C-alpha positions in Angstrom: 0.0 0.0 0.0 2.8 2.4 0.8 4.4 1.7 -2.6 1.1 2.1 -4.4 0.3 5.5 -2.6 3.7 6.9 -3.3 3.6 6.0 -7.0 0.0 7.0 -7.6 0.7 10.4 -6.0 3.5 10.9 -8.5 1.5 9.8 -11.4 -1.5 12.1 -10.6 0.8 14.9 -9.4 -0.8 14.8 -6.0 -4.4 14.7 -7.1 -4.9 11.1 -5.8 -3.7 10.5 -2.3 -6.1 7.9 -0.9 -6.0 4.1 -1.0 -8.3 1.2 0.2 -6.7 -2.0 1.5 -9.0 -5.0 2.4 -9.1 -8.7 2.8 -12.9 -8.6 2.7 -13.3 -8.6 6.5 -10.9 -5.7 7.6 -11.1 -2.5 5.7 -8.4 0.2 5.9 -8.4 3.7 4.3 -4.9 5.1 3.9 -3.8 8.7 3.2 -0.5 9.6 1.6 -0.4 13.0 3.5 -0.5 11.3 6.9 2.5 11.9 9.4 3.0 8.1 9.2 1.2 6.3 6.4 1.9 2.9 7.9 0.5 4.0 11.3 -2.2 6.5 10.7 -5.1 4.9 8.9 -8.8 4.4 9.4 -9.7 0.7 10.0 -13.0 -1.1 10.5 -13.4 -4.8 11.1 -16.5 -5.3 9.0 -16.8 -9.0 9.9 -17.0 -8.1 13.6 -19.5 -5.2 12.7 -21.7 -7.7 10.9 -21.4 -10.2 13.7 -19.9 -13.0 11.6 -19.0 -16.1 13.6 -15.3 -16.1 14.7 -14.9 -12.3 14.4 -14.9 -9.9 17.3 -15.7 -12.5 19.8 -14.7 -12.7 23.5 -13.4 -9.6 25.2 -13.5 -7.6 22.0 -17.2 -8.3 21.0 -19.4 -5.4 20.0 -22.7 -4.7 21.4 -25.8 -4.4 19.0 -25.7 -0.5 19.3 -22.0 -0.5 18.5 -22.4 -2.7 15.4 -25.2 -0.5 14.2 -23.1 2.6 14.8 -19.9 1.3 13.1 -21.9 -0.1 10.1 -23.2 3.5 9.5 -19.6 4.8 9.8 -18.4 2.2 7.3 -21.0 3.3 4.7 -20.1 7.0 5.4 -16.3 6.6 5.0 -16.1 4.0 2.2 -18.9 5.0 -0.1 -17.9 6.4 -3.5 -19.3 9.8 -2.8 -17.0 10.4 0.1 -14.0 10.6 -2.4 -15.7 13.2 -4.5 -16.2 17.0 -4.1 -19.8 18.1 -3.5 -21.6 20.7 -5.4 -21.3 23.2 -2.5 -17.8 22.4 -1.3 -14.7 21.6 -3.5 -13.4 19.5 -0.7 -14.3 15.8 -0.4 -15.9 14.4 2.7 -12.5 13.0 3.8 -10.8 16.3 3.4 -13.5 18.1 5.5 -13.1 15.4 8.1 -9.4 15.8 8.3 -9.7 19.6 8.5 -12.3 19.4 11.3 -10.1 16.8 13.2 -7.1 19.1 13.1 -9.2 22.0 14.3 -10.6 19.9 17.1 -7.1 18.7 18.1 -5.6 22.2 18.1 -8.6 23.6 20.1 -8.6 20.9 22.7 -4.8 21.1 23.0 -5.0 24.9 23.4 -7.6 24.6 26.1 -5.6 21.8 27.9 -2.5 23.9 27.8 -4.3 26.8 29.5 -5.7 24.8 32.3 -2.5 22.9 32.8 -0.4 26.1 33.2 -2.9 28.2 35.1 -4.7 25.6 37.3 -3.4 22.0 37.3 0.4 22.4 37.7 0.3 25.2 40.3 -2.3 23.2 42.4 -0.2 20.1 42.3 3.0 21.9 43.3 1.3 23.6 46.2 -0.4 20.5 47.4 2.8 18.4 47.3 4.7 21.1 49.1 2.1 21.4 51.8 1.9 17.6 52.1 5.7 17.4 52.7 6.8 20.7 54.1 10.5 19.7 54.4 10.7 19.0 50.6 12.7 21.4 48.4 10.7 23.4 46.0 12.5 22.0 43.1 11.8 18.4 44.3 8.1 19.4 44.5 8.2 20.8 41.0 9.7 17.6 39.6 7.3 15.4 41.5 4.3 17.3 40.1 5.8 17.0 36.6 6.3 13.3 36.9 2.8 12.8 38.3 1.3 14.7 35.3 3.5 12.6 33.0 2.0 9.4 34.6 -1.5 10.7 34.1 -0.8 11.6 30.5 0.5 8.0 29.9 -2.5 6.3 31.5 -5.1 8.6 29.9 -3.6 8.1 26.4 -3.0 4.4 26.8 -6.5 3.6 28.1 -8.2 5.8 25.5 -6.3 4.0 22.8 -7.0 0.5 24.2 -3.3 0.0 24.9 -4.1 -1.0 28.5 -6.7 -3.9 28.9 -9.8 -1.8 29.1 -11.9 -4.4 27.4 -11.0 -7.0 30.2 -13.6 -7.2 32.9 -10.7 -8.0 35.5 -9.3 -4.5 34.7 -12.6 -2.7 35.0 -12.4 -1.8 38.7 -9.0 -0.4 38.3 -9.3 1.6 35.2 -8.9 5.4 35.6 -11.3 6.2 32.7 -14.2 4.5 34.4 -13.6 4.8 38.1 -11.8 8.2 38.3 -12.2 10.3 35.2 -15.8 9.5 34.5 -16.7 9.2 38.1 -15.3 12.8 38.8 -17.2 14.1 35.7 -20.5 12.6 36.9 -20.0 13.9 40.3 -19.0 17.4 39.0 -22.2 17.5 36.9 -24.3 16.6 40.1 -22.4 19.2 42.1 -21.2 16.7 44.5 -18.9 17.6 47.3 -15.4 16.2 47.4 -13.6 15.5 50.6 -10.7 17.6 51.6 -9.3 14.8 53.7 -10.1 11.5 52.0 -7.7 10.3 49.3 -9.7 7.7 47.4 -8.7 8.9 44.0 -5.1 9.2 45.0 -5.1 5.7 46.2 -6.7 4.4 43.0 -4.1 6.3 40.8 -1.2 5.1 43.0 -2.4 1.4 42.9 -2.7 1.5 39.1 0.8 3.1 38.8 2.2 0.2 40.9 0.5 -2.3 38.8 1.7 -0.8 35.6 5.2 -0.7 36.9 5.4 -4.4 38.3 2.5 -5.9 36.3 -0.6 -7.7 37.8 -1.7 -10.8 35.9 -4.8 -11.1 38.1 -6.2 -8.0 36.2 -4.7 -8.9 32.8 -1.9 -6.3 33.1 1.6 -6.9 32.0 4.6 -5.0 33.6 5.4 -1.9 31.7 8.1 -0.5 33.8 10.5 1.8 31.8 11.2 4.0 34.8 8.3 6.4 34.7 6.3 4.4 37.3 9.2 3.3 39.4 8.6 4.6 42.9 12.4 4.8 43.7 12.9 7.4 41.0 10.5 9.9 42.6 10.4 9.1 46.3 8.6 12.3 47.1 5.4 11.0 45.5 5.6 8.0 47.9 5.2 10.3 50.8 2.5 12.4 49.4 -1.3 12.0 49.7 -3.5 14.3 47.6 -7.1 14.9 48.8 -10.1 14.1 46.7 -11.1 17.7 46.2 -7.7 18.7 44.7 -7.4 15.7 42.7 -10.9 15.9 41.4 -10.2 19.4 40.1 -7.0 18.2 38.4 -8.7 15.2 36.9 -11.7 17.3 35.8 -9.5 19.9 34.1 -7.5 17.2 32.3 -10.5 15.1 31.2 -13.4 17.5 30.3 -13.7 20.4 28.0 -16.3 23.2 28.7 -18.4 23.8 25.5 -21.6 25.7 24.8 -23.3 22.3 24.8 -22.0 21.3 28.2 -18.9 19.6 29.4 -17.4 17.1 26.8 -15.1 14.2 27.6 -11.6 14.7 26.2 -10.6 11.5 24.5 -6.9 11.3 24.3 -7.1 8.9 21.5 -7.8 11.9 19.3 -4.8 13.9 20.3 -1.3 13.2 18.8 1.7 12.5 20.9 3.3 15.5 19.3 0.5 17.8 20.5 0.6 16.4 24.0 4.4 16.8 24.1 4.2 20.4 23.1 1.8 21.2 26.0 3.9 19.5 28.7 7.1 20.8 27.1 6.0 24.4 27.9 5.8 23.4 31.6 9.5 23.2 31.6 9.6 27.1 31.4 7.7 27.3 34.7 9.7 27.9 37.9 8.5 27.5 41.5 9.4 30.3 44.0 8.3 31.1 47.5 6.9 34.6 48.0 6.2 35.3 51.7 4.1 32.4 52.8 2.8 31.5 49.3 4.2 29.2 46.7 4.1 30.7 43.3 4.5 29.1 39.9 5.6 31.6 37.2 7.2 31.6 33.8 11.0 31.9 33.8 11.8 34.1 30.7 15.3 32.6 30.7 14.3 29.0 31.1 14.3 28.1 27.3 17.4 30.1 26.6 19.2 28.3 29.4 18.0 24.8 28.6 17.8 25.2 24.8 14.3 23.6 24.7 12.4 25.0 21.8 9.4 23.4 20.1 10.2 22.6 16.4 7.2 23.1 14.0 6.0 20.1 12.0 7.0 21.7 8.6 10.5 22.3 9.8 10.8 18.7 11.2 9.6 17.3 7.9 12.1 19.4 6.1 15.0 18.3 8.3 14.1 14.7 7.8 13.8 15.0 4.0 17.1 16.8 3.7 19.2 14.7 6.1 17.7 11.3 6.7 16.0 10.6 3.3 19.3 10.6 1.4 20.8 8.0 3.7 17.7 5.8 3.3 17.9 6.1 -0.4 21.6 5.2 -0.5 20.8 1.9 1.2 17.9 1.2 -1.2 20.1 2.0 -4.2 23.0 -0.2 -3.0 20.6 -3.2 -2.7 19.1 -2.6 -6.1 22.6 -2.2 -7.8 23.7 -5.4 -6.1 20.5 -7.2 -7.3 21.1 -6.2 -10.9 24.8 -7.1 -10.7 24.0 -10.6 -9.4 21.1 -11.1 -11.8 23.6 -11.2 -14.7 25.9 -13.7 -13.0 25.6 -17.5 -13.2 25.5 -18.4 -9.5 23.2 -20.6 -7.5 20.0 -18.9 -6.2 20.8 -19.6 -2.6 24.2 -17.9 -3.0 22.6 -15.0 -4.8 19.9 -14.5 -2.1 22.5 -14.8 0.7 24.6 -12.1 -0.7 21.6 -9.8 -1.1 20.6 -10.4 2.5 23.9 -9.1 3.7 23.0 -5.7 2.4 19.2 -6.0 3.0 17.9 -2.4 2.8 15.6 -2.7 5.8 18.4 -4.1 7.9 20.8 -1.4 6.7 18.3 1.4 7.5 18.1 0.0 11.1 21.8 0.5 11.5 21.3 4.3 11.1 22.0 6.2 14.3 20.2 9.6 14.6 20.5 12.1 17.4 18.5 15.2 18.3 21.0 17.3 20.3 18.2 19.4 21.9 15.2 17.0 21.9 12.8 18.8 24.3 9.7 16.6 24.4 10.9 14.4 21.6 8.9 15.9 18.9 11.6 15.4 16.1 12.4 11.9 17.4 8.7 10.9 17.3 8.4 12.1 13.8 11.7 10.3 13.0 10.2 7.0 14.3 7.2 7.5 11.9 9.4 8.2 8.9 11.8 5.4 9.5 8.9 2.9 10.1 7.3 3.8 6.7 10.7 3.5 5.0 11.4 0.1 6.6 8.1 -1.3 5.6 8.5 0.1 2.1 12.0 -1.3 1.8 11.0 -4.8 2.7 8.1 -4.7 0.2 10.2 -3.2 -2.6 13.1 -5.7 -2.1 10.8 -8.7 -2.0 8.9 -7.4 -5.1 12.1 -6.7 -7.0 14.0 -9.9 -6.5 12.2 -13.2 -7.1 12.1 -15.5 -4.0 13.8 -13.0 -1.8 12.6 -12.7 1.8 13.9 -10.0 4.0 15.7 -11.2 7.1 13.8 -8.6 9.0 10.7 -10.6 8.8 12.2 -13.4 10.9 13.3 -11.0 13.6 9.8 -9.4 13.7 8.2 -12.9 14.1 10.5 -13.8 16.9 9.7 -10.7 18.9 6.0 -11.1 18.2 6.0 -14.8 19.4 8.0 -13.9 22.5 5.4 -11.4 23.6 2.4 -13.7 22.7 4.1 -16.6 24.5 4.7 -14.6 27.7 1.1 -13.2 27.5 -0.3 -16.6 27.3 1.8 -18.0 30.2 1.0 -15.0 32.4 -2.7 -14.6 31.5 -2.3 -11.1 30.2 -5.0 -9.5 28.0 -3.6 -8.9 24.5 -5.3 -8.3 21.1 -3.0 -9.9 18.5 -4.1 -7.2 16.0 -2.1 -4.7 18.1 1.1 -6.8 17.4 1.2 -6.5 13.7 4.5 -5.7 11.9 4.3 -1.9 12.1 4.1 -2.1 15.9 7.1 -4.3 16.3 9.1 -2.3 13.7 8.5 0.9 15.6 9.8 -0.7 18.6 12.9 -1.9 16.9 13.6 1.6 15.6 13.3 3.1 19.1 15.8 0.7 20.5 18.2 0.8 17.6 18.2 4.1 15.8 17.0 6.9 18.2 19.3 9.0 20.3 18.6 12.3 22.1 20.2 14.8 24.4 18.7 17.6 26.4 20.1 19.8 29.3 16.8 19.7 31.2 16.4 16.4 33.1 12.6 16.7 33.0 12.6 17.3 29.3 14.5 13.9 29.0 11.8 12.2 31.0 9.0 13.9 28.9 10.8 12.7 25.7 10.8 9.1 27.1 7.1 9.4 27.7 6.4 10.6 24.3 8.4 7.8 22.6 7.0 5.1 24.8 3.5 6.2 24.0 4.2 6.5 20.3 5.9 3.0 20.2 3.7 1.3 22.8 3.6 -2.5 22.2 1.0 -4.4 24.2 2.3 -7.1 26.2 5.9 -5.9 26.1 7.6 -3.7 28.7 8.4 -0.1 27.9 11.7 -0.2 26.0 14.8 0.7 28.0 15.9 4.2 26.7 18.3 5.5 29.4 21.3 4.5 27.2 20.1 6.6 24.2 18.3 9.6 25.8 20.8 11.5 27.9 20.8 14.5 30.0 23.4 17.1 29.3 24.5 20.1 27.2 25.3 18.8 23.7 26.9 22.2 22.8 29.5 22.0 25.5 31.7 19.0 26.0 35.0 17.7 24.6 36.3 15.0 22.4 38.3 12.4 24.2 41.5 12.7 22.2 41.6 16.4 22.5 41.0 16.4 26.3 43.7 13.8 26.8 46.1 16.0 25.0 45.3 18.9 27.1 45.7 16.8 30.3 49.1 15.5 29.1 50.4 19.1 28.9 49.9 19.3 32.6 51.4 16.0 33.7 51.9 12.3 33.1 49.1 10.4 31.4 49.8 7.1 33.2 46.8 7.6 35.6 44.5 7.6 32.6 45.4 4.2 31.2 43.0 2.3 33.4 40.0 4.7 33.0 40.5 4.6 29.2 40.7 0.8 29.1 37.6 0.5 31.2 35.7 2.9 28.9 36.8 1.0 25.9 35.7 -2.4 27.4 32.3 -0.8 28.1 31.7 -0.7 24.4 31.2 -4.5 24.3 28.6 -4.2 27.0 26.7 -1.6 25.1 26.5 -4.0 22.2 24.7 -6.4 24.6 22.1 -3.8 25.3 21.7 -3.1 21.6 21.1 -6.8 20.9 18.3 -7.1 23.5 14.8 -6.6 22.2 13.2 -5.8 25.6 10.3 -8.0 24.4 10.0 -9.4 27.9 10.5 -7.9 31.3 13.7 -10.0 31.9 15.3 -8.4 28.9 14.3 -4.9 29.9 15.8 -5.5 33.4 18.9 -7.0 31.8 19.3 -3.7 29.7 19.0 -1.6 32.8 21.6 -3.8 34.7 24.1 -3.8 32.0 23.8 -0.1 31.4 24.5 0.5 35.1 27.7 -1.5 34.7 28.5 0.7 31.5 28.0 3.9 33.6 30.2 2.6 36.4 32.9 1.7 33.9 32.8 5.1 32.1 32.3 7.4 35.1 35.9 7.9 36.0 37.0 9.0 32.5 33.7 11.0 32.1 34.2 12.9 35.3 37.9 13.6 34.3 37.0 14.9 30.8 34.3 17.2 32.2 36.9 18.7 34.6 39.2 19.2 31.7 36.5 21.0 29.7 35.6 23.1 32.8 39.2 24.2 33.0 39.0 25.2 29.4 36.0 27.5 30.3 37.9 29.0 33.2 41.2 29.4 31.3 43.5 29.7 34.3 46.5 31.8 33.3 48.1 32.9 36.6 51.4 31.2 37.4 50.1 30.1 40.7 47.0 28.5 39.1 49.1 26.6 36.5 51.5 25.3 39.1 48.6 24.1 41.3 47.1 22.3 38.3 50.4 20.7 37.5 50.6 19.4 41.0 47.1 18.1 40.7 47.8 16.1 37.5 51.0 14.8 39.1 49.0 13.3 41.9 50.2 15.6 44.7 46.6 16.0 46.1 45.6 12.4 45.5 44.3 10.3 42.4 43.3 13.0 39.9 40.7 10.7 38.2 39.1 10.0 41.5 39.1 13.6 42.6 37.6 14.7 39.2 34.8 12.2 39.6 34.1 13.3 43.2 35.1 9.9 44.6 38.0 11.2 46.6 38.5 14.4 48.6 41.8 16.2 47.8 44.4 16.0 50.5 46.8 18.8 51.4 50.5 17.7 50.9 53.1 18.3 53.6 55.0 21.6 53.5 58.3 21.8 51.7 61.7 22.6 53.5 62.5 26.2 54.0 65.3 26.1 51.5 62.8 25.0 48.8 60.5 27.9 49.7 63.4 30.3 49.6 64.2 29.1 46.0 60.9 30.4 44.9 58.6 27.4 45.2 55.0 28.1 46.0 54.2 26.8 49.6 52.2 23.6 49.7 49.3 25.1 51.6 49.0 28.0 49.1 49.2 25.7 46.1 46.5 23.5 47.7 44.3 26.6 48.4 44.6 27.7 44.8 43.7 24.3 43.5 40.7 23.9 45.8 39.4 27.2 44.5 39.7 26.0 41.0 38.2 22.7 41.7 35.1 24.2 43.3 34.6 26.5 40.4 34.9 23.7 38.0 32.3 21.5 39.8 30.0 24.5 39.9 30.3 24.8 36.1 29.9 21.1 35.5 26.6 21.1 37.6 25.2 24.3 36.0 26.2 23.6 32.4 25.8 19.8 32.4 28.8 19.2 30.1 28.2 16.3 27.8 31.1 14.1 26.7 29.2 12.6 23.7 31.7 9.8 23.1 31.0 8.5 26.7 27.4 9.6 27.3 26.1 8.1 24.0 28.9 5.5 24.1 30.6 3.5 21.4 27.3 1.9 20.5 26.7 5.0 18.4 29.5 5.1 15.8 27.7 7.9 13.9 25.4 10.4 15.6 24.2 13.1 13.3 27.3 15.0 12.3 29.4 13.5 15.1 31.8 10.6 14.5 32.5 9.0 17.8 35.7 7.1 18.8 37.5 6.3 21.9 41.2 6.6 21.4 44.1 5.6 23.7 46.4 8.5 24.5 49.6 8.9 22.6 52.9 9.8 24.4 53.9 13.4 24.3 57.0 15.3 25.4 56.8 16.2 29.2 56.1 19.9 30.0 58.6 21.7 32.0 57.5 22.6 35.6 56.4 26.2 35.5 56.6 26.5 39.3 
């Protein structure tokens, strides 16, 4: 279908952009102008609508009213007249429907943004601060953001049937039925909500725990990617939010005031990009204490400081077309050239197909590594997943259509992942609709784990990007993909290359103390390959990814801390003689292990004073040299904390040989001539 739409659009110069795909029972309407053609289509299971035996049975059976409704929708969408302009409107029914859907999405997103900024977020921050008075305001701010991210995840997942909302076992724990709609009904009836009871809070917390750890008794697999991990946001474990406050929050996020009354906001109709843009703007808000009140206000320097700016859709599309599309086309062209070359040779078919599989275009596209160095909410990366998913599906179809008897090796990998998920679901008694595990879902998950990298200076932006990508690549029955190794917190503009930093360090002193940290960092590369090879299709693999990455961080931390210190010294540019002498003493190990001190694992120690005759010869007293060094070290640590220097080669690791314009290598230091002591 993707090949058909692309070709028919070219042949008709853009006049025909629709396509229908059906096997007689399921009907799909595709649109070439969609963000992701493979993902965004309209589908109706006509066999289930008509109530045919063996279709739409069990948990997913439709009621009589639902069948009548969807039959009318089928006739409305797939009738011939829907593709033609009317006498009163040059647009077709589908074009009008798309325009109205975009308007609805923009209107609802705009209203949501207003209530989140003006009411929801400030109320949560104040309540959390009041519940735990000893908490720092920044901790309260981050806890409020994480709580909102969790609500966003659950609302979106339930409204899109990604959580088992059709399973009666899940009914009593679903937020849509027992929190959102219950709040709406009680608000309509002008009920009173308790200022002391915490029934809604308990329901939300219980579901968050079930999502994190899984609960087979209610048909829920474990989806722990870190968002619902109580250890990551311990403040939320100490908080209890009363029903009145939480009812106002839930109501604002779930219902839209209209002239016809309050309307339920179905998050199914909102794109991840729109939701991400709303919550990304929260990163501009700062929390301050004014007298006895806690105030949430915009920080005009927040975006300038963090570099978090929302990239418009048109610009994202242009960037992808100009940078990623040529790389994809190179891989397609290489396969086609090889296929033509081998077609003219007299070799056995299995040898010919084997050689082609070595350069399979889909597999080669999956080897791309793309990094957004200021990802914000992940808008560009979400669009990147869409684009690459379409290209992978198209590459498989074209290769198999071009070469007789050719089968892409990607198909076997997809099937193994799908079977792993289904096998675990069957063993554990989880509720899964196999239709939600077709190739496109598995492919998007593979792209996320293999191709997507991102950096942002704001740690809460990193968490928001994870939420956006998790929602966009959600795979029922499989845990949320481990992303900590690809989405990193730091300032991508400020950092250093390993070779360059080592050369600078060697000008101050001997490089011997760096041999072990470099060796450990190099060995970490093999462990990163382990993570890349894990599919995270089951919870054990996701845990394995996290455990191996913890080992990688431990192995690279000494060199990372040392390189950050070198870069901070570059910023400070110490030129005074006493400063350079103090630094030479540091690198020579007079104050302790330089690598351990740079990483904060060792406190510098003051050396013994020199003999009087040495002082008389002009040497700086040991205590003065130590004082100068401590001053420089404190200033360096302050810069590192504030600027979040990012050593790309270590933070994104050797698993990423090419990241955007950056080529990453870890290199051992070469010997250099010693520098004369300037003291």
